[in-house]
N, C-alpha and C positions, 0 to 999 in steps of 0.2 A: 633498649634506649633508656638513658637515665632520666629521672624526673627533672622537670625544669627548675633546678635550683640556681640557674644563672639568669641573666636578663631575658625577659620574655621574648624580645625580638630575636635574640641569638638562638634561643630554643626553637622558636617558630621557623627560623631559617633552616635549622638542622632537620626539622620535620619535613620541610618542603624539599630539601635536598634528598632525603631518604626516599620520598615518594617519587621524585623525579627519576632517581636511579631505577626504581621498580618499573616505571613507565618506559625508560630507555632500553632496559634489558629485555623488555617484553613480558615481565611478570604481571604487570597490570596492562590490560589490553584495551584498545580503543573501544568505546561504548560500554565498558564494564563498570557497573556501579560499585562504589566503595561501601564499606561497612557503615552502619549507623555511627553517629558521632560518639556516643557513649562507649560502644564496643571498641571503636578504633582508638580512642584515648587510652583505654585499658591495655590494648595490645601494644601500643607504643610507649606506655608508661609515662604519659604526660597529662597535664590538666586540659580540660576541654577548652578554656579560653586560649591556651597556647596552640592547641590543635586548630582552632578556628583561624588564628592568625596565619598559621602555616598554609592552611587550605586557601585562605584569601590570596596569599602570595602566588599560589599555583593558578588560581582563577584569573588573577591579573595577567599572568603569562599566557593564558589561553590553554593551559594543560588540563584543567578541570572545568566542567560546566555543570549548571544546575540540572538535577534530575527530578523525577516525580516525588512528591511528598517531602520536598526539602533535602533530598539526597544529593550526592555529588557523583558525577560520572566522568570517566576518563574521556577527554575530547577525541573526536575523530581527526587526529592531527594531520595525517598525510593527505586527506582529501579536502578538509574544510578550508585550508589555506589557499588551495588552488582550484576551488570549485568553478569559478567563471572560466578559467582556462580549460579545465577538463570538459566542461559543457561545450565549449567552442570546438575542442578537438573531436568530441564524440559526434559532431555533425558532419565530419569529413570521412567518407568511406575509405580513402587511402590510408587513413591513420591506423585502421585495424591491423593492416599488415605490418606497419612500423611497430606497433605495440607488441605484436606476436614475435617479431624479429628481436626486439629487446628482451622479451621474456625467454626466448630460446637460449640466449647467452647466460642470463641470470639464473635460469632454472638449472642449467648444466653446472654452473658454479656452485649453486646451493647444494645440489646432490653430491657433487664431488667432496665438498667440505663436510657434509653430513656423514658421508661414508668414513671419513677420517676422524671426525670429532664427536660423533654421537655417543652419549653415555648410556648407562642402563635405563635411566629415567626416560631419555629421549626414545630409546628403542622400544620401550613399553608403550609409549604414546603412539609411535608409528605402527606398532602391532594392532592397537585398538583401531586406528584409522583404517588400516587395511581390512580389518574384520567388518567395519561399518560399510566400506565400499562393497565388499562381497554381499552383505545383507541387502543393501540398496539395489545392487545388480539383480539379485534374486527376485526382489519385489517389482523390478522393472518400472520404477517410478523416476521419470526424467529429472524432476526437481530434486529429489533426494540424492540421486546419483551425482548431479551437478554440485550439490552442497558438500557431499562427502569427498568429491574430487578436490575441491578447494581446501578442505580440512587437511587432507594428506599433504598437499603442497605446502600449506602453512606449517605443518609439523616438521617438514624437511627444512624449511627456512630456519625454524627455531633450532633444529639440530645442527645447523651449520655453525652456530655460535659466532656469527659475525653480526654485530649489532646494526651496522649500517645496512648491510644486505637484508637483514630481518625487517627493518622498518620500511625500506623501499618495497620489498616484496609484500609486506603486509598491506601497504597502500594499494598495490596492484591487485591483491586478492580481494580487497574491499571493493574495488572497481568491478572485479569479476562477479562478485555476488550481486552487485546492483545492475549488472548488464550494461555498464557504461559504454563499452566498446563493441560488445557482441552478446547475444543471448546464448549462454552456454547450454541451455536446455535443448537448443536445436540439435546439438551434437548427439545428445542422448535420446532424441526422438527417432534416430535411425538405428534399427536393430544391429546391422552389421558393424556400425561404428562403436556401439556400446561394448561389444565383445572385444574389439581391438583396444579400446581405451582401458578397459579393465585389465587386460593382459599387459599393457604398457605400464600401468601403475604398479602392477605386481612386479614387473621387471625392475623398476626403479627401487621399489621397496626392498626386494631381495638383494639387490646390489649394495644398498646402504647397510642392510642388516649383515651382509657378508663382509663388510668393511673393504669393499672393492671400489675405490674412488674412480678408476678409469671406466669400469662398467657402469657405475652410477651416473657419471657425467654423460656417457654415450647414450644410456637409456633415456635420460631426461631430454637430451637434444633430439633424439629420434621421436620422442613423444610430442615435442613442440613442433617439429617438422610436419608430422602427420596432422596434428590439430590445425596448423596453419593451412595445409593443403585442403583439408576437408572444409574448413570455413570459407576458403576462397571458392571452392566448388559450390557450396550452398549459396553464397552471395551471387555468383554468376547465374545459377539456376533461378534465383528469385528475380534477378534483373531481366532475364529472358521472359519470365512469366508476366512481369509488369508490362513489358512491351507487347506481348500477345494480347493482354487484356485491353491495353490502350487501342490496339488495332481494331478491336471489336466495335468500339463506338467512336472511332476517330479522335481519340484523346478528349472526348466530351465536347469537341468543337464542331463535329460534323453533323449535318442535318439527319443522318441516318440514326444517330443516337436517340433523336426524338421520334423518328418514324418506326424504329425497331427493325429496319431492313438492313441487309448486308449486301454490298455491291457484288455483282457476279465477277468471277475470275475466269479468264480465258474466253 
């Protein structure tokens, strides 16, 4: 980028547009801290005052936020705008299935596009993600397995090279990490499920790497169908357990809860 030998405002706007493009295409990710001001000015070949003006434009738009030590961080765009609505949705149990139904279609689309469009850089990233999944699986750590799961899906979204799909799915992956709609670690706490999920991720990975869009889309859809079914089973089991526990003490409203007695049956 040329040194700002034109109006400061125009140069600052150019800087802002350049950073906006990096955010939009996914090169700068939500929550990612930017380089220190001095180093960024050198990289962009502009003066520090001009850089500050450009950054201020992005802060005013809500694309950048203040970070620790005076740094600037890419805003969590897709979730911060709708936090009140997301919080409201997350209180409804029926929304989980709607959420998974949406992801089923979008995951299949992302995998199909990735199988067609992934370049060598994307494929190397996918390879690393799959290796990390295998390592987490070997360690049998539910948290690590859940995190590596999300990483692979995110790499597939990026390999789809569809900017709108990437940003939508990145928002959903952020919700996944935070457990907004469901706790993904519950899936990985079940040994039989862990094996199946690892095999399903490998099937998606291999189809994308083989440049087989039909197989990739089908593998992604099968994976989401299975995830949806198991999470519904877990939710149903938890609901039954809650009822059983309430029956023990009469929902905390019966006198037997205080006396510690259980009424006779039959």
